[in-house]
C-alpha positions in Angstrom: -2.1 1.8 -5.5 -5.5 3.8 -6.5 -6.1 7.4 -4.8 -10.0 7.7 -4.4 -11.5 11.4 -3.6 -15.0 10.8 -2.1 -17.6 14.2 -1.3 -17.3 15.2 1.9 -14.6 12.7 3.0 -10.6 12.7 2.7 -8.7 11.3 0.2 -7.7 7.6 0.6 -5.3 5.5 -0.9 -5.6 1.7 -1.6 -2.6 -0.9 -2.4 -2.6 -4.2 -2.5 0.4 -7.1 -2.9 0.6 -8.7 -6.0 2.5 -11.9 -4.1 -0.4 -12.3 -1.7 -3.7 -11.4 -0.7 -2.8 -8.3 1.5 -4.6 -5.2 1.0 -4.7 -1.6 2.9 -5.9 1.8 2.8 -4.0 4.7 3.4 -4.6 8.3 4.5 -1.7 9.7 1.4 0.4 8.1 -0.9 3.5 8.3 1.2 1.6 6.5 4.0 1.0 3.4 1.5 4.2 3.4 0.3 5.6 2.8 3.4 3.1 0.6 4.9 4.2 -1.9 1.5 7.8 -1.6 1.7 6.6 -2.6 5.8 4.6 -5.8 4.3 6.9 -6.7 1.5 9.8 -6.7 4.2 8.6 -8.4 6.6 6.5 -11.3 4.0 8.7 -10.9 0.9 11.9 -10.2 1.3 13.2 -11.4 -2.0 10.9 -9.2 -3.7 11.6 -6.2 -1.5 15.0 -6.7 -2.4 14.0 -6.1 -6.2 11.6 -3.8 -5.3 
């Protein structure tokens, strides 16, 4: 995950999955963590159990 700040815009957080091509953009780190865990739970349950 990485955080980007753009002049005149809100901070955004990007994330990606190491197991597939999933990528996402969120407004906050907690939002990205929730999105990532939801993705892992749905698409990669074994990986989610280890996370």
